C-alpha positions as CSV (number, residue, x, y, z in Angstrom):
1,M,15.3,21.3,-1.3
2,T,17.3,18.2,-0.7
3,R,16.3,15.3,-2.9
4,P,15.0,12.3,-1.1
5,K,16.9,9.0,-1.2
6,Y,15.1,6.3,-3.1
7,F,15.2,2.6,-2.2
8,T,14.1,-0.5,-4.1
9,P,11.9,-3.1,-2.3
10,A,14.9,-5.5,-2.3
11,E,16.9,-2.9,-0.3
12,V,14.2,-2.5,2.2
13,A,13.9,-6.3,2.5
14,E,17.5,-6.6,3.6
15,H,16.6,-4.9,6.9
16,N,14.4,-7.6,8.4
17,T,15.7,-8.3,11.9
18,A,14.8,-6.7,15.3
19,A,18.2,-5.2,15.4
20,D,17.9,-3.7,11.9
21,L,14.2,-3.3,11.0
22,W,12.9,-1.2,8.1
23,V,9.4,-1.1,6.6
24,S,7.8,0.8,3.8
25,F,4.3,2.3,3.6
26,L,2.5,4.9,1.5
27,G,5.7,5.5,-0.5
28,K,7.9,6.1,2.6
29,V,10.8,4.0,3.9
30,C,11.2,4.0,7.7
31,D,13.9,2.7,9.9
32,L,12.1,1.4,13.0
33,T,15.2,0.0,14.7
34,P,15.1,2.8,17.4
35,L,11.4,2.1,18.1
36,M,12.3,-1.6,18.5
37,E,15.0,-0.8,21.0
38,Q,12.8,1.7,22.9
39,H,10.0,-0.9,23.3
40,K,12.1,-4.0,23.6
41,G,10.2,-6.9,25.0
42,D,6.8,-5.3,24.4
43,A,4.3,-7.7,22.8
44,L,2.9,-4.8,20.7
45,L,6.1,-5.1,18.6
46,L,5.1,-8.5,17.2
47,P,3.0,-7.3,14.3
48,I,5.8,-5.0,13.2
49,M,8.4,-7.7,13.6
50,E,6.3,-10.1,11.4
51,C,6.4,-7.5,8.6
52,A,10.1,-6.6,8.9
53,G,11.5,-5.6,5.6
54,K,8.1,-5.5,3.9
55,D,5.6,-3.0,2.7
56,I,2.7,-2.3,5.2
57,S,0.7,0.2,3.2
58,R,-2.4,-2.0,3.7
59,W,-2.4,-0.9,7.3
60,F,-3.0,2.7,6.5
61,D,-5.6,5.0,4.9
62,P,-3.9,6.6,1.9
63,V,-6.0,9.8,2.4
64,T,-5.7,10.4,6.1
65,K,-2.2,8.7,6.4
66,D,-3.5,7.2,9.6
67,V,-4.1,3.6,10.6
68,L,-7.2,2.2,9.1
69,Q,-10.4,2.7,11.2
70,Y,-13.8,1.0,11.4
71,V,-17.0,1.4,13.5
72,D,-17.3,-1.2,16.2
73,P,-20.7,-2.8,15.6
74,V,-21.1,-3.4,19.4
75,T,-20.1,-0.1,20.8
76,S,-20.6,2.1,17.7
77,C,-17.2,3.6,18.4
78,V,-14.5,4.3,15.9
79,R,-11.6,1.9,16.4
80,Y,-8.3,1.3,14.7
81,Y,-8.4,-1.7,12.3
82,T,-5.5,-3.9,13.1
83,P,-6.3,-7.5,12.0
84,R,-2.7,-8.7,12.6
85,G,-3.0,-7.4,16.2
86,R,-2.6,-4.1,18.0
87,F,0.8,-2.6,17.6
88,V,2.9,0.1,19.3
89,H,1.1,3.5,19.6
90,V,-2.3,2.1,18.7
91,P,-4.7,2.7,21.7
92,P,-6.6,-0.3,23.2
93,A,-10.2,-0.9,22.1
94,G,-11.6,0.0,25.5
95,P,-10.7,2.0,28.7
96,R,-7.5,0.8,30.2
97,S,-5.5,2.0,33.2
98,D,-2.3,0.3,32.1
99,W,-1.8,2.2,28.9
100,A,0.0,5.6,28.6
101,T,-2.2,7.9,26.6
102,D,0.5,10.5,26.1
103,V,2.6,8.7,23.5
104,G,3.4,11.9,21.5
105,R,3.5,11.6,17.8
106,P,2.9,8.0,16.7
107,W,5.7,6.3,14.8
108,W,3.9,6.3,11.5
109,R,3.7,10.1,11.6
110,D,7.1,10.7,13.1
111,Q,9.6,12.0,10.4
112,R,12.5,11.0,12.6
113,Y,12.1,7.4,11.4
114,E,12.0,8.3,7.7
115,V,15.1,7.4,5.7
116,G,13.8,7.9,2.2
117,Q,11.2,7.0,-0.4
118,L,10.2,3.7,-1.9
119,S,10.6,3.6,-5.6
120,S,7.4,3.4,-7.5
121,K,9.1,1.5,-10.3
122,T,12.5,-0.2,-10.3
123,R,14.4,-1.2,-13.4
124,W,17.5,-3.2,-14.4
125,I,20.4,-1.8,-16.3
126,R,23.8,-3.0,-17.5
127,V,26.8,-0.8,-16.8
128,I,29.6,-1.7,-19.1
129,N,33.2,-0.5,-18.6
130,T,34.5,-0.1,-22.2
131,L,38.1,0.1,-20.8
132,T,38.0,-3.3,-19.0
133,S,35.0,-4.9,-20.7
134,Q,33.6,-5.6,-17.2
135,E,29.8,-5.6,-17.0
136,Q,27.6,-5.1,-13.9
137,R,23.9,-5.5,-13.6
138,L,22.2,-3.0,-11.3
139,Q,18.6,-2.7,-10.1
140,V,17.9,1.0,-9.8
141,C,15.0,3.3,-9.0
142,S,13.3,5.0,-11.9
143,E,13.3,8.3,-9.9
144,E,17.1,8.3,-9.5
145,T,19.3,10.6,-11.6
146,V,22.3,9.1,-13.4
147,A,24.5,10.7,-10.8
148,E,22.7,8.8,-8.1
149,I,22.9,5.6,-10.1
150,R,26.7,6.3,-10.3
151,Q,26.8,6.3,-6.5
152,R,25.4,2.8,-6.5
153,Y,28.0,1.7,-9.0
154,L,30.9,3.1,-6.9
155,G,30.8,-0.1,-5.0
156,Y,32.0,-1.9,-8.1
157,N,34.3,0.8,-9.5
158,A,35.6,3.4,-7.1
159,H,36.8,5.5,-10.1
160,A,33.4,5.8,-11.7
161,H,33.7,9.6,-11.6
162,S,36.6,9.3,-14.1
163,Y,34.3,8.0,-16.8
164,T,31.9,9.6,-19.3
165,W,28.6,7.8,-19.2
166,K,26.9,7.2,-22.5
167,H,23.9,5.4,-24.0
168,A,23.3,4.8,-27.7
169,G,26.2,7.0,-28.5
170,A,24.9,10.1,-26.6
171,Q,26.5,11.4,-23.4
172,L,24.1,11.2,-20.4
173,D,23.1,14.2,-18.4
174,M,24.1,13.1,-14.9
175,S,21.5,15.4,-13.3
176,R,18.6,13.8,-15.1
177,T,16.8,10.4,-14.8
178,L,17.3,7.5,-17.2
179,S,13.9,8.3,-18.9
180,D,14.8,11.9,-19.2
181,N,18.0,10.8,-21.0
182,N,15.9,8.7,-23.4
183,V,16.9,5.4,-21.9
184,A,13.6,3.7,-22.4
185,D,11.9,1.4,-19.9
186,D,10.4,-1.3,-22.1
187,D,9.4,-3.6,-19.2
188,H,5.6,-3.3,-19.9
189,E,5.9,-3.8,-23.6
190,L,8.3,-6.8,-23.1
191,Q,5.8,-8.4,-20.7
192,Q,3.0,-8.0,-23.1
193,L,5.0,-9.6,-25.8
194,R,6.1,-12.3,-23.4
195,L,9.8,-11.6,-24.1
196,D,12.6,-12.1,-21.6
197,R,13.3,-8.7,-20.1
198,D,16.8,-9.8,-19.2
199,A,17.6,-10.2,-22.9
200,F,16.7,-6.5,-23.5
201,T,18.3,-4.8,-20.5
202,P,19.5,-1.3,-21.6
203,A,23.3,-0.8,-21.4
204,L,25.1,2.3,-20.1
205,L,28.6,2.5,-21.5
206,L,31.5,4.0,-19.5
207,H,34.3,5.7,-21.4
208,Y,37.5,6.4,-19.5
209,N,38.5,10.1,-19.4
210,D,42.2,9.3,-19.2
211,D,42.7,11.4,-16.1
212,L,43.6,10.7,-12.4
213,T,40.3,11.6,-10.9
214,D,39.5,9.5,-7.9
215,G,35.9,8.4,-7.2
């Protein structure tokens, strides 16, 4: 199976306009830009626009994966709970003649909008090119393999494939995560000790292979 692409909250937050709108919820990252275009001008988009680039997991039931529900104390009917206001594909509270009931699969269940997974834990690393002594700090997803981290680093060094990646003298297995490669994540311990995490950011050392491989 194809591995999902992982995103940091900061990456999701970059897509925060009506013309480029992402949200995350229940571990998923969704690009709702097509939905915004389809329902352009609809007031039901406002709650979504207010949360552009943010996590909206609080809107949903983690068990049913559906919008939260409650029992209306007046009618004793089950209704969707939308304290920020009703949004696209949520039915009205009562009978309406101006609402299309055949909306198909609601956007929060439609896999066409999914672009990847939200990282459950991000971490910072330093990538140091031992040939040029250049150093780059990267925020990465703990679920990513070193090969996937290398893809992030290509923006800073297009020849990253021409290097051997090492940590603490050991060559890294590019198909495994940082933790699997014994690159410890000490954030929790550092926080408990009230130490500056930036001063203890793990370093990955890049050793040039002396070939002409192009990234």
